[in-house]
Phi, psi and omega in degrees: 000130179272129179253128175231183183296328179296314179294318178300316179292324178295315177296319179296320179295315179298324180277000181059044176249142174249105183266137173281170178299321180295318179295321177299316181293330178282315187282332183301309178294327178294317179295320177299318180294319179297313180294327176296318179296319179290328180292336177292338178294333180291341181274353182283144177272111181249017184293334181260008180268129179285139179298133183234065179294317179238103186289337180249147178296142182251131176221156181285124181255007181280151178278164176290144175283122178242123181283124178235162177290129179258177180291143171286159183301316180296320181293323179293326183269002187301321188262018178232149175266345187267080178231157176207123178055036177083013180230164173293138177260130182225160178295153179295134183269318183261000000 
């Protein structure tokens, strides 16, 4: 892939960067070198490399669901004055 100032400016715009002329002249050869290094990766033989989508073993860390007795409605509303029709009363949100 050929990198020129137009592509550099497009990437800078997408990244919301404002590059000066000096920065453009500095970054253009650096970007070319970086892309050249990455393009060399396409020449590597990876046919014997195992796929590593998840590098660490994954296991379920959640506890078992145990059904327990919960609060009755009256007991839950016991310590509040702000109730209406057996529910908590709250200010209108919308």
